[in-house]
C-alpha positions in Angstrom: -32.1 -59.9 -75.5 -33.2 -60.0 -71.8 -30.6 -59.2 -69.2 -29.4 -62.4 -67.6 -30.7 -64.7 -70.3 -28.9 -67.9 -70.9 -27.0 -68.2 -74.2 -26.1 -71.5 -75.9 -24.2 -72.2 -79.0 -25.4 -74.7 -81.6 -22.0 -76.3 -82.3 -22.7 -79.8 -83.6 -19.2 -80.2 -85.0 -17.8 -80.2 -88.5 -18.6 -83.1 -90.8 -16.5 -81.9 -93.7 -13.4 -83.8 -94.7 -10.6 -81.6 -96.0 -8.3 -83.0 -98.6 -4.8 -81.3 -98.5 -4.0 -79.4 -101.7 -7.7 -79.1 -102.8 -7.9 -75.4 -102.6 -8.6 -72.7 -100.0 -11.6 -72.9 -97.7 -13.2 -70.3 -95.4 -13.5 -71.9 -92.0 -17.1 -70.5 -91.6 -18.3 -72.1 -94.8 -17.0 -75.6 -93.9 -19.5 -76.2 -91.1 -22.5 -74.5 -92.6 -21.8 -70.9 -91.8 -22.4 -69.1 -88.5 -23.4 -70.8 -85.3 -26.9 -70.1 -84.0 -27.3 -68.4 -80.7 -30.2 -69.4 -78.5 -31.6 -66.7 -76.2 -33.9 -67.9 -73.4 -35.1 -67.4 -69.9 -32.5 -66.7 -67.2 -31.1 -70.0 -65.7 -31.1 -69.9 -61.9 -28.3 -72.5 -61.8 -25.9 -70.0 -63.4 -24.3 -67.0 -61.6 -22.2 -64.1 -62.7 -20.1 -64.3 -59.5 -18.6 -67.7 -59.9 -15.2 -66.4 -58.7 -16.8 -66.1 -55.3 -16.1 -69.8 -54.8 -12.4 -68.9 -54.5 -13.2 -66.1 -52.1 -15.2 -68.5 -50.0 -12.4 -71.1 -49.9 -10.0 -68.4 -48.8 -12.3 -67.1 -46.1 -12.8 -70.7 -44.7 -9.1 -71.7 -44.9 -8.0 -68.5 -43.1 -10.8 -68.6 -40.6 -11.8 -65.0 -41.3 -15.3 -65.2 -39.6 -14.0 -66.9 -36.5 -11.1 -64.4 -36.2 -13.4 -61.4 -36.5 -15.9 -62.9 -34.1 -13.1 -63.5 -31.5 -11.7 -60.0 -31.9 -15.0 -58.1 -31.9 -17.0 -60.2 -29.4 -20.7 -60.5 -29.4 -22.9 -57.8 -30.9 -26.2 -59.3 -29.7 -27.7 -60.7 -26.5 -28.4 -64.2 -27.9 -26.1 -66.3 -30.1 -28.6 -66.6 -33.0 -28.4 -65.5 -36.6 -25.5 -63.5 -38.0 -22.5 -62.6 -35.8 -20.0 -59.7 -36.2 -17.7 -61.8 -38.4 -20.5 -62.9 -40.7 -21.8 -59.4 -41.1 -18.4 -58.0 -42.0 -17.5 -60.9 -44.4 -20.9 -60.7 -46.0 -20.5 -56.9 -46.7 -16.9 -57.5 -48.0 -18.1 -60.3 -50.3 -20.8 -58.1 -51.7 -18.2 -55.5 -52.5 -16.0 -58.1 -54.1 -19.0 -59.0 -56.3 -19.3 -55.4 -57.5 -21.9 -54.0 -55.1 -21.6 -50.5 -53.8 -24.4 -50.0 -51.4 -26.3 -52.1 -48.8 -29.1 -52.7 -51.3 -26.5 -54.7 -53.2 -26.8 -57.4 -50.5 -30.4 -57.9 -51.6 -29.3 -58.3 -55.2 -26.7 -60.8 -54.2 -29.2 -62.6 -52.0 -31.5 -62.9 -55.0 -28.8 -64.8 -56.9 -29.8 -68.4 -56.0 -26.7 -70.0 -57.5 -24.4 -67.3 -56.1 -25.7 -67.8 -52.6 -24.6 -71.5 -52.7 -20.9 -70.4 -53.1 -21.0 -67.2 -51.1 -19.0 -67.1 -47.9 -22.0 -65.7 -46.0 -25.4 -66.5 -47.6 -28.7 -64.9 -46.9 -27.5 -61.6 -45.4 -30.1 -58.9 -46.3 -29.5 -55.1 -46.3 -31.8 -54.5 -43.4 -30.2 -57.2 -41.2 -26.7 -55.9 -42.0 -27.7 -52.3 -41.3 -29.4 -53.3 -38.0 -26.4 -55.4 -36.8 -23.8 -52.7 -37.9 -25.6 -50.2 -35.7 -24.9 -52.5 -32.7 -21.1 -52.2 -33.1 -19.6 -50.0 -30.4 -16.6 -47.9 -31.0 -14.2 -50.3 -29.3 -15.7 -53.2 -31.4 -15.0 -51.2 -34.6 -11.4 -50.8 -33.4 -11.2 -54.5 -32.6 -12.0 -55.3 -36.3 -8.5 -54.2 -37.1 -7.1 -56.8 -34.6 -9.2 -59.5 -36.3 -8.0 -58.5 -39.7 -4.4 -58.4 -38.5 -4.7 -62.0 -37.2 -6.1 -63.1 -40.6 -3.3 -61.3 -42.4 -0.7 -63.0 -40.2 -2.2 -66.4 -40.9 -2.4 -65.7 -44.6 1.1 -64.3 -44.9 2.6 -67.0 -42.8 3.9 -64.8 -40.0 2.4 -67.1 -37.4 3.4 -70.8 -36.8 2.5 -73.0 -39.7 1.4 -70.1 -41.9 -0.2 -70.7 -45.3 2.6 -68.9 -47.1 5.2 -71.5 -46.2 5.9 -72.5 -49.8 8.7 -73.9 -51.8 10.2 -71.6 -54.4 12.3 -73.0 -57.2 14.9 -71.1 -59.2 16.5 -73.5 -61.7 18.4 -76.0 -59.6 18.5 -73.8 -56.5 15.6 -74.7 -54.2 15.0 -72.6 -51.1 12.2 -72.3 -48.6 10.5 -68.9 -48.2 9.0 -68.3 -44.8 
């Protein structure tokens, strides 16, 4: 079987009527035995990182890219292409997807379906390395400030935080802030 090949089950349903008290049946024999597995070419509409949709939603709701951009400031002369926040989020997303090295960005970039749901799509290893070299020492320190702002927003420490939820314990209802 080729790696990444799409699998499909031939499961047309069971057309056997079982009459109670008529004996014991093996479930596999009722529907004609084992199901057939089809092995084919990889399907570009499927991705192994479907959980990235949840990560992307969280990144957008918490404003991670904007917070990092605001904290770090510009890393290039012109405001084109990827900014500091996008580079950092793109690298983090690749790590969440299981990549260990910059070359993993290129593997993630080759996943057409995965790029649709990625928080930062199209970031290559050479672009990320080139932009990371532009960070100054104060900008690297400022990354922590941006992450702290995102954490405050996510933990609900700031006004109207996302963690302002209702917690129920039996009949006792209390607000956790």
